[in-house]
Each structure stands twice: as structure tokens, then as C-alpha cells.
C-alpha positions as CSV (number, residue, x, y, z in Angstrom):
1,M,11.3,-0.4,19.0
2,C,7.9,-2.4,18.0
3,A,8.7,-6.2,18.1
4,L,7.8,-8.2,15.0
5,L,6.6,-10.9,16.8
6,G,3.9,-10.5,19.3
7,R,2.6,-9.6,22.8
8,R,0.1,-11.4,24.5
9,S,-1.9,-8.3,24.0
10,Q,-1.9,-8.5,20.2
11,V,-3.7,-11.5,19.6
12,R,-6.9,-10.6,20.4
13,T,-8.6,-11.5,17.4
14,A,-7.2,-15.4,17.6
15,T,-8.3,-15.7,20.9
16,S,-11.4,-14.1,20.4
17,A,-11.9,-16.3,17.4
18,A,-11.2,-19.1,19.7
19,A,-14.2,-17.9,21.9
20,H,-16.4,-18.7,19.0
21,V,-15.7,-22.4,18.9
22,K,-19.4,-24.7,18.3
23,Q,-18.4,-27.7,16.0
24,H,-15.0,-29.2,14.4
25,D,-15.7,-30.4,10.7
26,Q,-14.3,-33.7,10.5
27,S,-13.8,-33.8,7.1
28,H,-11.0,-31.0,7.3
29,R,-9.5,-31.6,10.7
30,A,-7.5,-34.7,9.4
31,M,-6.2,-32.1,6.4
32,S,-5.4,-29.5,9.3
33,P,-5.7,-29.8,12.9
34,S,-8.1,-26.0,13.7
35,I,-10.5,-24.7,15.9
36,Q,-13.1,-24.3,13.7
37,S,-16.2,-22.1,14.0
38,A,-19.6,-22.6,13.3
39,S,-20.2,-21.4,9.5
40,P,-18.2,-23.1,7.0
41,T,-17.4,-19.9,5.3
42,K,-15.4,-18.6,8.6
43,K,-11.8,-18.9,8.5
44,P,-10.6,-21.6,10.8
45,L,-8.6,-21.3,13.3
46,S,-5.6,-23.6,12.1
47,V,-2.3,-24.1,14.5
48,G,-1.8,-27.5,12.1
49,T,1.1,-29.5,13.7
50,A,1.2,-27.7,16.3
51,L,-1.6,-28.6,18.2
52,P,-1.2,-30.7,21.5
53,Y,-1.9,-34.3,22.4
54,A,-4.1,-33.6,25.0
55,T,-6.0,-30.9,22.7
56,R,-6.4,-33.4,19.9
57,T,-7.3,-35.8,22.6
58,A,-10.6,-33.7,23.5
59,M,-11.0,-32.9,19.7
60,H,-11.1,-36.8,18.9
61,L,-8.2,-36.5,16.3
62,K,-6.2,-39.1,17.5
63,G,-4.5,-41.3,15.1
64,L,-6.0,-38.8,12.5
65,V,-2.7,-36.9,11.9
66,P,0.9,-37.9,12.1
67,S,2.3,-38.1,16.1
68,A,4.5,-35.3,16.0
69,V,4.0,-32.2,18.0
70,E,6.0,-29.2,16.4
71,D,6.3,-25.6,17.6
72,F,6.1,-22.6,15.1
73,S,9.8,-22.3,14.3
74,A,9.1,-25.6,12.6
75,Q,6.2,-24.9,11.0
76,E,7.9,-21.8,9.8
77,A,10.6,-23.6,8.6
78,R,8.2,-26.3,6.4
79,A,6.4,-23.1,4.6
80,R,9.4,-21.4,3.9
81,E,11.1,-24.4,2.4
82,Q,7.9,-24.8,0.4
83,L,7.8,-21.6,-0.7
84,R,11.2,-21.6,-1.8
85,S,10.9,-24.5,-3.9
86,K,8.1,-23.1,-6.4
87,G,9.5,-22.6,-9.7
88,T,7.6,-19.1,-10.4
89,D,6.7,-16.2,-8.4
90,L,3.2,-16.8,-9.1
91,E,3.6,-20.0,-7.7
92,K,4.6,-18.5,-4.8
93,Y,2.1,-16.4,-4.5
94,I,-0.6,-19.1,-5.0
95,F,1.2,-21.0,-2.1
96,L,1.2,-18.1,0.2
97,S,-2.9,-17.2,-0.4
98,W,-4.0,-20.8,0.4
99,L,-1.8,-20.1,3.4
100,R,-3.3,-17.4,4.4
101,N,-6.4,-18.8,3.8
102,T,-5.6,-21.8,6.0
103,N,-3.3,-20.8,8.5
104,L,-3.0,-17.3,9.2
105,N,-0.9,-17.2,12.3
106,L,1.7,-19.0,10.4
107,F,1.1,-17.2,7.6
108,Y,1.9,-13.6,9.5
109,R,4.9,-15.1,11.0
110,L,6.5,-16.0,8.0
111,V,5.5,-12.8,6.3
112,L,7.4,-10.9,9.3
113,G,9.8,-13.3,9.7
114,N,11.0,-12.8,5.3
115,L,9.5,-9.5,5.0
116,K,12.1,-8.4,2.5
117,E,11.7,-11.5,0.0
118,I,7.6,-12.5,0.6
119,A,6.6,-8.3,0.3
120,P,7.2,-8.5,-3.8
121,I,5.5,-11.6,-3.9
122,I,2.3,-10.4,-2.1
123,Y,2.3,-7.0,-3.4
124,T,4.0,-5.7,-6.7
125,P,5.5,-6.3,-9.2
126,T,3.5,-10.4,-8.7
127,V,0.6,-9.3,-7.9
128,G,0.1,-7.7,-11.1
129,Q,0.3,-10.9,-13.0
130,A,-1.6,-12.2,-10.3
131,C,-4.3,-9.7,-11.2
132,Q,-4.0,-10.6,-14.4
133,E,-4.5,-14.6,-14.3
134,F,-7.1,-13.8,-11.0
135,S,-10.1,-15.7,-13.0
136,H,-7.5,-18.8,-13.8
137,I,-5.9,-19.3,-10.3
138,Y,-9.0,-17.9,-7.8
139,P,-10.2,-21.2,-7.2
140,F,-6.7,-22.3,-6.1
141,L,-6.2,-19.1,-3.6
142,A,-8.4,-20.4,-1.1
143,P,-10.6,-23.8,0.1
144,P,-13.8,-23.8,-1.6
145,N,-16.6,-21.3,0.0
146,A,-13.9,-19.3,2.2
147,V,-15.0,-15.5,2.3
148,D,-11.9,-13.6,1.3
149,G,-13.8,-9.9,0.4
150,L,-16.7,-8.7,-1.0
151,Y,-17.5,-9.0,-4.6
152,V,-20.2,-6.2,-5.5
153,P,-21.6,-6.4,-9.2
154,L,-22.9,-3.1,-10.6
155,N,-26.4,-5.3,-11.1
156,E,-26.3,-5.9,-7.3
157,V,-25.6,-2.3,-5.8
158,D,-29.3,-1.7,-4.9
159,N,-29.1,-5.0,-2.8
160,I,-25.8,-3.8,-0.8
161,G,-27.6,-4.2,2.1
162,E,-28.1,-7.9,1.9
163,I,-24.4,-8.2,0.6
164,I,-22.8,-6.9,3.8
165,Q,-25.4,-9.3,6.1
166,N,-23.8,-12.6,4.2
167,Y,-20.5,-11.0,5.5
168,K,-21.3,-9.8,8.9
169,E,-23.0,-14.0,9.3
170,S,-19.4,-15.2,7.8
171,I,-16.9,-13.5,10.4
172,P,-17.1,-14.3,14.2
173,E,-19.6,-11.7,16.3
174,G,-17.1,-8.7,17.3
175,D,-14.8,-8.8,14.2
176,V,-16.1,-5.8,12.5
177,P,-14.0,-4.3,10.1
178,E,-11.7,-1.3,11.2
179,I,-10.7,-1.3,6.9
180,T,-11.0,-1.6,3.5
181,V,-9.5,-1.2,0.6
182,I,-12.1,-0.6,-2.4
183,T,-11.4,-1.1,-6.4
184,D,-13.3,-1.1,-9.4
185,G,-10.1,-2.7,-11.5
186,S,-10.1,0.1,-13.9
187,R,-6.4,1.3,-13.7
188,I,-4.5,-2.0,-11.8
189,L,-0.7,-0.8,-11.5
190,G,0.1,0.4,-14.7
191,L,-1.8,-2.7,-16.4
192,G,-4.8,-0.9,-17.3
193,D,-8.7,-2.1,-16.8
194,L,-8.7,-5.7,-15.4
195,G,-12.4,-5.7,-13.9
196,M,-13.1,-8.5,-11.6
197,N,-9.5,-9.2,-11.4
198,G,-8.2,-6.2,-9.4
199,M,-9.5,-8.0,-6.2
200,G,-6.1,-8.6,-6.2
201,I,-5.1,-5.5,-5.4
202,P,-7.3,-4.9,-2.1
203,V,-5.9,-8.2,-0.8
204,G,-2.3,-7.5,-1.1
205,K,-2.9,-4.1,-0.1
206,L,-4.5,-5.2,3.0
207,Q,-1.6,-8.0,3.8
208,L,0.6,-4.6,4.1
209,Y,-1.3,-3.0,6.1
210,V,-1.1,-6.0,8.5
211,A,2.3,-6.6,8.4
212,A,4.2,-3.3,8.1
213,A,1.8,-1.7,10.4
214,G,-0.1,-4.3,12.7
215,L,-3.7,-3.6,11.2
216,D,-5.7,-6.8,13.1
217,P,-6.3,-8.8,9.8
218,R,-9.2,-10.4,11.1
219,R,-10.7,-7.0,10.7
220,C,-9.8,-6.2,7.0
221,L,-12.2,-6.3,4.4
222,P,-11.0,-5.9,1.0
223,I,-13.9,-5.2,-1.8
224,V,-13.8,-5.1,-5.9
225,L,-16.6,-3.5,-7.4
226,D,-17.6,-5.5,-10.3
227,F,-18.8,-2.7,-12.9
228,G,-18.1,-4.9,-16.0
229,T,-14.7,-4.0,-17.9
230,D,-14.0,-2.5,-21.3
231,N,-10.7,-4.5,-21.5
232,P,-11.8,-7.4,-24.5
233,K,-9.5,-10.0,-23.6
234,Y,-11.7,-10.5,-20.3
235,L,-14.8,-10.2,-21.9
236,E,-13.9,-12.8,-24.4
237,D,-12.3,-14.9,-22.2
238,P,-14.3,-18.1,-21.1
239,L,-12.9,-18.4,-17.8
240,Y,-13.1,-14.8,-16.7
241,L,-15.4,-14.5,-13.5
242,G,-16.6,-11.1,-13.6
243,I,-19.7,-9.7,-15.0
244,R,-19.4,-9.5,-19.1
245,Q,-20.3,-5.9,-19.7
246,K,-18.9,-2.6,-20.9
247,R,-18.4,0.0,-18.0
248,P,-21.1,2.4,-17.0
249,D,-20.8,5.9,-17.8
250,D,-20.3,8.3,-15.2
251,A,-23.6,9.2,-14.0
252,E,-24.2,5.3,-13.3
253,F,-21.0,5.2,-11.9
254,Y,-21.1,7.9,-9.5
255,A,-24.9,6.5,-8.6
256,A,-23.7,2.8,-7.5
257,T,-20.5,3.6,-5.8
258,E,-23.0,5.9,-3.8
259,K,-25.1,3.3,-2.6
260,V,-22.1,0.9,-1.7
261,L,-20.3,3.7,0.0
262,T,-23.6,4.4,2.2
263,G,-24.5,0.9,2.6
264,L,-20.8,0.5,4.2
265,T,-20.9,3.2,6.7
266,T,-24.1,2.6,7.3
267,A,-22.8,-0.8,8.4
268,F,-19.4,0.0,9.9
269,P,-19.4,3.5,10.8
270,E,-15.9,3.8,11.9
271,I,-14.3,2.1,8.9
272,F,-11.6,3.8,7.0
273,I,-12.0,3.3,3.8
274,Q,-8.9,3.5,0.8
275,F,-9.9,4.2,-2.9
276,E,-7.8,1.5,-4.7
277,D,-6.2,1.8,-8.6
278,F,-9.9,4.0,-10.0
279,N,-8.8,5.3,-13.6
280,T,-7.5,9.0,-13.0
281,P,-10.9,10.9,-13.4
282,H,-12.8,8.4,-11.0
283,A,-9.6,8.6,-8.4
284,F,-10.4,12.5,-8.2
285,G,-13.5,12.5,-8.3
286,L,-14.6,9.9,-5.6
287,L,-11.5,11.8,-3.5
288,E,-13.2,15.5,-4.0
289,Q,-16.9,13.6,-3.2
290,W,-16.1,11.5,-0.2
291,R,-13.1,13.1,1.8
292,D,-15.2,15.7,3.8
293,R,-18.2,13.2,4.0
294,I,-16.5,10.0,5.6
295,L,-12.8,8.7,6.9
296,C,-11.5,7.9,3.4
297,F,-7.6,8.1,1.7
298,N,-7.0,7.7,-2.0
299,D,-3.2,5.5,-1.9
300,D,-2.3,6.4,-5.8
301,I,-3.2,10.1,-5.1
302,Q,-2.0,11.0,-1.8
303,G,0.1,7.8,-0.5
304,T,2.0,8.1,-3.6
305,G,3.0,11.6,-3.7
306,S,3.7,11.2,0.5
307,V,6.5,8.7,0.0
308,I,7.9,10.0,-3.2
309,L,7.8,13.4,-1.2
310,A,9.4,11.7,1.7
311,G,12.3,10.0,-0.8
312,F,12.4,13.8,-2.3
313,I,13.1,15.4,1.3
314,S,16.1,12.8,1.7
315,A,17.3,13.5,-1.7
316,I,17.3,17.3,-1.9
317,K,19.6,17.2,1.2
318,L,22.4,15.1,-0.4
319,A,21.7,16.3,-4.2
320,G,24.0,19.4,-3.6
321,I,21.5,22.0,-5.0
322,P,19.0,24.1,-2.7
323,A,15.0,23.3,-2.7
324,K,14.2,26.4,-4.4
325,D,16.7,25.7,-7.3
326,Q,15.2,22.2,-8.4
327,R,13.6,22.1,-11.6
328,V,11.1,18.6,-11.6
329,L,10.1,17.0,-14.9
330,F,7.4,14.6,-14.6
331,V,7.0,11.9,-17.3
332,G,3.0,10.3,-16.9
333,A,0.6,13.0,-16.1
334,G,-2.0,10.9,-14.7
335,S,-3.8,10.6,-10.7
336,A,-0.3,9.4,-9.0
337,G,1.8,12.0,-10.8
338,V,0.0,15.2,-10.4
339,G,-1.1,13.6,-6.7
340,V,3.0,13.5,-6.2
341,A,3.4,17.1,-7.6
342,K,1.2,19.2,-5.7
343,Q,2.1,17.6,-2.4
344,L,5.8,18.5,-3.7
345,V,4.8,22.4,-4.0
346,D,3.1,21.7,-0.7
347,Y,6.6,21.0,1.1
348,L,8.4,23.7,-0.7
349,V,5.5,26.3,0.3
350,I,5.4,25.1,4.2
351,E,8.8,24.1,4.7
352,H,10.9,26.1,2.5
353,K,8.7,29.3,2.7
354,I,8.3,29.5,-1.4
355,P,5.2,31.3,-2.5
356,E,2.9,28.6,-4.3
357,E,2.8,29.9,-7.7
358,Q,7.0,30.4,-7.7
359,A,7.1,26.1,-6.2
360,K,4.7,25.1,-8.8
361,A,6.9,27.0,-11.7
362,M,9.4,24.4,-10.7
363,F,7.3,21.6,-12.4
364,W,6.7,20.4,-15.8
365,F,4.7,17.7,-17.2
366,V,5.2,15.8,-19.8
367,D,2.3,13.4,-21.3
368,S,1.5,12.0,-24.3
369,R,1.4,14.6,-26.3
370,G,4.4,16.3,-24.8
371,V,5.2,19.3,-22.5
372,I,1.3,20.1,-20.8
373,T,0.9,24.0,-21.7
374,A,-1.9,26.0,-21.5
375,N,-1.6,27.0,-25.5
376,R,-0.9,23.4,-26.8
377,G,-4.4,23.4,-28.4
378,D,-6.2,20.5,-27.0
379,T,-8.7,20.3,-24.2
380,L,-6.9,19.3,-21.0
381,A,-8.5,17.0,-18.1
382,D,-9.2,19.2,-15.4
383,H,-6.2,17.4,-13.0
384,K,-4.1,18.8,-16.0
385,V,-4.7,22.6,-15.5
386,Y,-3.2,23.4,-12.5
387,F,0.4,22.4,-13.8
388,A,-0.4,23.8,-16.9
389,R,2.6,25.6,-18.4
390,N,2.2,29.8,-19.1
391,D,5.6,30.7,-19.6
392,N,6.7,28.5,-23.0
393,G,5.3,31.2,-25.7
394,D,5.5,29.0,-28.7
395,T,7.8,26.4,-27.8
396,Q,5.8,23.6,-27.7
397,C,8.1,20.1,-26.6
398,K,6.8,17.2,-28.1
399,N,8.6,14.6,-26.3
400,L,10.7,13.7,-23.6
401,E,13.8,14.4,-25.2
402,E,13.1,18.2,-26.4
403,A,11.4,18.4,-22.9
404,L,14.6,17.2,-21.1
405,E,16.8,20.3,-23.5
406,Y,14.2,22.5,-22.5
407,V,13.5,22.0,-19.1
408,K,17.1,21.4,-18.1
409,P,16.0,19.4,-15.5
410,T,17.7,18.6,-11.8
411,A,15.0,15.8,-10.8
412,L,13.4,13.4,-13.6
413,I,10.2,11.6,-12.3
414,G,8.4,8.9,-14.4
415,L,4.9,7.2,-13.4
416,S,3.9,7.1,-17.3
417,T,3.7,3.6,-17.2
418,I,6.4,3.5,-20.3
419,Y,8.4,0.9,-20.4
420,K,12.3,2.1,-20.6
421,A,10.9,5.9,-21.4
422,F,14.3,6.9,-19.0
423,N,16.7,5.4,-21.9
424,E,20.9,5.8,-22.1
425,K,20.5,8.6,-24.1
426,I,18.0,10.3,-21.4
427,L,19.8,9.1,-18.4
428,T,23.4,10.1,-20.0
429,R,21.7,13.3,-20.5
430,M,20.5,14.0,-16.7
431,N,24.3,13.2,-15.8
432,Q,25.7,15.6,-17.8
433,L,22.8,18.4,-17.3
434,N,23.8,17.8,-13.5
435,Q,27.7,18.2,-13.3
436,D,27.5,20.5,-10.3
437,A,24.6,18.4,-8.4
438,R,23.7,14.8,-8.2
439,P,20.8,14.1,-10.8
440,I,17.2,13.1,-9.1
441,I,16.2,10.3,-11.1
442,F,12.9,8.6,-9.6
443,P,11.7,5.7,-12.0
444,L,8.0,5.0,-10.0
445,S,5.5,3.3,-12.9
446,N,4.8,-0.2,-11.7
447,P,4.8,-2.9,-12.3
448,K,8.4,-4.0,-13.1
449,T,7.7,-4.3,-17.0
450,K,6.3,-0.7,-16.7
451,A,9.3,1.3,-14.9
452,E,10.9,4.1,-16.7
453,C,14.3,2.3,-15.9
454,T,16.3,-0.3,-13.7
455,F,18.4,0.7,-11.1
456,E,21.6,-0.7,-12.9
457,E,21.1,1.4,-15.9
458,A,20.3,4.3,-13.4
459,M,24.1,4.0,-11.8
460,R,25.6,3.1,-15.5
461,F,24.3,5.9,-17.2
462,T,24.9,8.5,-14.3
463,N,28.6,7.0,-13.5
464,N,26.8,6.0,-10.5
465,R,25.9,9.3,-9.2
466,V,22.4,9.4,-9.2
467,L,20.0,9.7,-6.4
468,F,17.1,6.8,-7.4
469,A,13.8,5.6,-6.1
470,S,11.9,3.0,-8.0
471,G,8.0,2.6,-7.7
472,T,9.4,-1.4,-7.9
473,A,11.6,-3.4,-6.5
474,F,15.2,-3.3,-8.0
475,P,18.5,-5.7,-7.1
476,E,21.3,-3.8,-4.9
477,Y,24.0,-3.0,-7.5
478,A,28.1,-3.3,-7.2
479,I,30.2,-1.1,-8.6
480,P,32.5,-2.8,-11.1
481,E,35.6,-0.8,-10.6
482,T,35.2,-0.9,-6.7
483,G,33.0,-3.6,-5.1
484,E,30.9,-1.2,-3.5
485,V,27.2,-2.3,-3.1
486,R,24.7,0.5,-3.7
487,V,20.8,-0.5,-2.4
488,P,18.1,1.5,-4.4
489,G,15.8,3.3,-2.8
490,Q,11.9,2.0,-3.3
491,G,9.2,4.8,-2.7
492,N,7.1,1.9,-1.9
493,N,3.7,3.3,-1.0
494,M,3.8,0.9,1.6
495,Y,5.8,3.2,4.0
496,V,3.1,5.4,4.5
497,F,-0.5,4.3,3.8
498,P,0.1,1.2,6.8
499,P,0.6,4.1,8.8
500,I,-2.0,5.7,8.0
501,G,-4.1,3.3,8.6
502,L,-3.4,2.4,11.9
503,G,-3.4,6.2,12.8
504,A,-7.0,6.4,11.5
505,K,-8.1,3.5,13.4
506,L,-6.5,4.8,16.7
507,A,-7.2,8.9,16.9
508,K,-10.2,8.2,14.4
509,P,-9.7,12.0,12.6
510,T,-12.9,13.3,11.2
511,R,-11.3,13.0,8.3
512,I,-7.4,13.1,6.2
513,T,-6.6,16.3,5.0
514,D,-3.5,17.3,3.3
515,S,-1.6,18.3,6.2
516,L,-1.8,14.8,7.9
517,V,-0.3,13.5,5.1
518,F,2.0,15.7,5.0
519,A,3.1,15.1,8.7
520,V,3.7,11.4,7.3
521,S,5.9,12.3,4.7
522,K,7.8,14.4,7.2
523,A,7.8,11.7,9.8
524,L,9.0,9.0,7.7
525,S,12.0,11.4,6.1
526,N,13.0,11.4,9.9
527,T,12.9,7.7,10.6
528,L,16.3,7.1,8.5
529,S,19.1,5.6,10.4
530,A,23.0,7.3,11.0
531,D,24.0,4.5,9.0
532,E,21.1,4.8,6.1
533,I,22.1,8.3,5.7
534,A,25.9,7.7,5.3
535,R,25.1,5.4,2.9
536,G,23.1,7.8,0.6
537,E,19.8,6.1,1.0
538,L,16.2,7.6,0.6
539,Y,14.4,5.2,2.8
540,P,14.9,2.8,5.6
541,R,15.6,-0.6,5.0
542,I,12.2,-2.6,4.5
543,E,13.5,-5.1,7.2
544,R,12.5,-2.0,10.0
545,I,9.6,-1.2,8.5
546,R,7.7,-2.4,11.4
547,E,9.6,0.3,13.9
548,T,9.2,3.2,11.0
549,S,5.3,2.8,10.9
550,A,5.2,3.0,14.6
551,Q,7.1,6.2,14.2
552,V,4.7,7.4,11.5
553,T,1.8,6.6,13.3
554,A,2.7,8.2,16.1
555,A,3.5,11.4,14.2
556,F,0.1,11.1,12.5
557,I,-1.7,11.2,15.7
558,H,-0.2,13.8,17.1
559,Q,-0.6,16.3,14.0
560,A,-4.6,14.8,14.1
561,V,-4.9,16.4,17.7
562,R,-2.9,19.3,16.6
563,E,-5.2,19.6,14.0
564,G,-8.7,19.3,16.3
565,L,-9.5,16.3,13.7
566,A,-8.5,13.2,16.5
567,Q,-12.1,11.9,18.1
568,S,-10.6,9.4,20.6
569,Q,-10.4,10.8,23.8
570,K,-7.7,8.2,25.1
571,W,-5.2,9.7,22.3
572,I,-6.1,13.3,22.7
573,D,-5.7,12.8,26.7
574,L,-2.2,11.2,25.5
575,V,-0.8,13.4,23.1
576,N,-2.0,16.8,25.4
577,A,0.0,14.9,28.6
578,N,3.1,14.2,25.7
579,P,3.5,17.1,23.6
580,A,6.6,16.4,20.8
581,S,9.5,18.2,22.5
582,S,9.9,20.0,18.9
583,A,6.7,20.9,18.0
584,T,5.5,25.0,18.5
585,S,2.3,24.7,16.6
586,S,0.2,23.5,14.3
587,A,2.3,23.0,11.2
588,P,2.5,19.7,10.5
589,D,6.2,18.9,10.9
590,G,6.5,14.8,11.7
591,T,7.2,15.0,15.3
592,Y,6.0,13.2,18.2
593,S,6.6,11.9,21.6
594,Q,8.0,8.5,23.4
595,A,4.8,7.7,25.3
596,V,2.7,8.3,22.2
597,L,5.5,6.0,20.7
598,D,5.1,3.4,23.1
599,E,1.2,3.3,23.2
600,V,1.3,2.8,19.4
601,C,3.4,-0.2,19.8
602,N,1.2,-1.7,22.1
603,N,-1.9,-1.7,19.4
604,M,0.2,-3.4,17.0
605,W,-1.2,-6.6,16.3
606,A,1.5,-9.5,15.4
607,P,1.1,-13.0,15.3
608,A,1.1,-15.6,18.2
609,E,4.2,-16.5,19.9
610,S,3.0,-19.7,20.8
611,V,0.2,-22.3,20.5
612,Q,-1.5,-21.5,24.0
613,Q,-2.0,-18.2,22.8
614,L,-4.7,-19.3,20.5
615,L,-6.4,-22.5,22.2
616,P,-10.1,-22.1,23.8
617,T,-9.3,-21.9,27.7
618,K,-12.1,-24.7,27.9
619,L,-10.8,-27.3,25.1
């Protein structure tokens, strides 16, 4: 098992940052004792009240700070107390952001020790509100002039080289970014076009890369493409911090992103790029344009599909109906929904040997105009054509209720962003349609205010028979008659995108293929413990995410080597010397060897265990 709080070898960034000590800012040190780099924009390596007496004397801090010298556990207790004293989740978000930008080590110790509590604050659902309010809270998220990512305005894309050089000068030498999450804010969660305010998403995603899979936090780069917004709320907001203009047309958009991505990959040739929360046409367009040119990944299309496939694999095992007899109804036909469905089709083809056309025919989609059919009379977006029905004759279902009666689904999957779309009538009918099997119901829209139903509702209206996974976190549910507590499954992408990122960093594959992502799904479904399976859970407990991330990463690396994609000779040699015992071909099966798993654990960053690991040796 990979430890949450780390080994001495895992604090490379902390010790290397300390090596860049050149001066100490006296006005700052009285507030927060820290090892300070020369540039005022570079984050201080703060240890706060844990700074030893001898170090305080050497840094001329005697009498300028309280006399107590604390260990990290005391600091965590104080930070946890402050976090829990905040009255709203947004206040907690602001507190945690400030902590991350002033004491990185303490922040990640707090997160890893309280992940179930804090993950919904630093990411969904709270990050949705934080993005909506981003321009209003931005000055309170970090000290003045702190660098926490790149803001690239549309009118500055020709100067991307200068922008990247400015960033390089703001970070310690050697801390070259290994991973970036990049958005243009045009489709944030289920909230729509938030413009530059969407920066909260890359920031939050990268915190999960670190917390879940041990990516190095000092080598993570959030980027927002400030290409304008079509949302009048922000264009008219006097405090909005983005450029005040409408979004560009497609030609200008793709030309601008070409310049940014070319500049980024020229400066950092090995960087792993995650596209995030672009509007649906651009999400598909960017992935299609770049996936074979650079090391990139779209979490909305590939990540969502991967994590839902893992839950679907688990659900099929418990549903009581064979995979070949499943009838799956999707509500919502955006990039995420189509991405999920295509991965489910691949699973049925690869795992159950169902011909592709037959597998595709097991899926129906409902959008704002009803069931998607080839003869509906409207012009379908390109990404919808693959699943358009050709077998409906003259039947056209105009809404979800009609579709439910026509399809009689065994599984209902929501990515519609329509709050309460799965109402009592829909859930009750799903239960009635599946009396001989357990209904599979996945309300996946984010945040909670966009979720199709809650876990409690799904339990109540299916007589507690539902196999459930949601996109946002819901509380446990106690069955009134028995007191039995059921835990909702959460199809949270943080189960898959962090190990994909870590695997990409380590193995350095030439590209992220569909079969690599499929191997991740298989591996995740295999991480369930015996107790979790016995309780009917579809995903591992979030408290085990570092353990499961290491396992999934190991499977990713094995698959990258099998497919001939890996470029790191170290990992190629290790996999070839230690093949997974059950692997018989290059087909993605989610298996790995113990030797590769152990080495993955050795390469996962973790916060320091003691202050001595963070101090320069000569101070």
C-alpha cells in the first residue's frame, strides 16, 4: 500500500525549492516564518510555527514570532479547527486556497488526512460556486502577486512565448511543469459559460492530481484561456476580471489554441496536457486535432467515460441481468454523455465479444428534443450521429417519460444538467420495469444543483434496490425499516484522471489511446475490496484513493508497454522483467505486477513528515 504521508524520497520539490534560498522577506517572515526565494512571486516554502529555534536565530526571527515550536500535527489540528469553524463551503474554499498558497506542505497534509471531508470543498460541488464568484474572491485566494497559473487573453496569444518566460522566471529553477489542466471556461461543470472565472477548475483538478496520485504540486500548471465570454452576467459585472468581449468564431478559436499549445509544448516538450470544460464541439475538436500530436487527454470525454465504465462493470455484476441484455438510456447528449457511451460500447465489444453494431444498438439518447433518431427532422451535431437510431420507424419520443416507455431501459444514465430530471415518477417506473433485476441509475450531472436525483430519492423510489452512482457527492442513507446504512457510489473522475496523469508522467507514452483508458477502467473496477463488494458498492472508498490510484497507474504503465507506446526505458525494462501474471496479450485487462506497483508508490509525491526535510542543510 502507498502511504499517504510520505517518504524522504517523496519530498524532492520541497528540498529542491529550499536550495534556491537567496534572501528572506522581513515584512513577510513575522507573519509566517518561511524559507523564501529571491523572486517576490515565488511561493515561500513556509513551515510556520514549526521552525526550530536555531533556524529562527539564524534568520533573525527571534522575538518576531510566538515562542512555541510546534510539530506538524499541531499545525494540522489548528488548520482543521479553522476550516471547520467557517460558516459556508465557499469560506472553507477561500481558507484552503490561502493555506495552499502560503504553506503548501501543511495544506496537503490536511487534505490527505481529511480527504473525504475536503475533496468536495476543493473540487465539486463547492468549486462550482467558487468559479461563479471567482472574480469577486480572487484577491483573497493568495497573497498579492502570488503566481498560481497562467491567464492567457485572446489578444495576447501572439505573445505566448513571453507569457511562458514570465512563468519560468517565477518558479524555482528545475521545477519544470510536468502536467497542465487547461480550460477556456466555456462549459464549466453544468453551469455554462463562466469565462475567465473557470480558472477554479484547473486549479482544483491539479490539487486532486496531487492528493490522489502524488503528482508533484510544484510542477503542476493550471491555465485558463481568457477568450471572452458570451455570458452577459459577466460582461456586465463591474468586478469581472476577464476580457470583456464575446467569444471568437471557430476559425479564430482554433488558430489561437494552436498558438498556445504550440508555445506550451515547445517550452515544455514532455508536458501532459488535460483539456477541461471546453464547450462540446470544441472539446471533441481539440481532442481530435491534438491527440496524435501531443500527450493529451480530455477528462470530460475520456475521463468521465472511463470512471463510469468502471462503475458500470461493477453494476452489471450485481444487477442480475447479463451484459448482452442491457438497454441503456442516456439523458443528455453532450461531450461527456457521448464519451461515456462510446466507452461502454468498447467494453461490450472487447469484454463480451458483442459485435459493434449490436453493442451500439443497446444505447438510446434523449436530448432537449427527445430521443435522437436519424429521421427526427433536425440536423444533428456531428458527435450525436453515431448513436442516432435508425430502427424507430415513425416513432418519435419527445421527452424522457415517452422514452422510458419505449426503450424500457435496464440502466438510466443522466448527464443532462437538468435538476431533478429523474423525479419520483421516473424512478418509480424504472423500478417497475426492472422487477427481475436491480435498476442501474447514474445521475452524473455536476454540481449538486444540477443532479438528476439524489441518492435518498433513488433509494426511496426503487424500494432500496437501486445500483447507484452519481457525479457529485451525496450523504449515506439509512433504510428506515432496518437502519441499514448504504453508501452511494460516486462516479468521480478523480478515480481515473490522476492515475492517467501519473502514468503519463512516468511511462511517457507517445499518446493516450482508447485502449489505455479502457485498461484504467478495468483496473479501477478490480480495486474493490471484498468488503466493498459485499456491501454492493460500485467504487472503492475515497479514503483508499492513493492505494487505488497506485494500482490503476501500474495497470496503465503495463498497458502502455504492451502497446509499444511507453518511451521511458526504465518502465519498459521493469514491465518486461515483471509481466502481469494474467496478461496473455496486448488486450487491455487492467492487470499489473507487484514490482511495478511498488515502484509507482516510490514515485508518488507526499508532504514532508518533519520540518528537517524542508530546511536547507546550511541554514
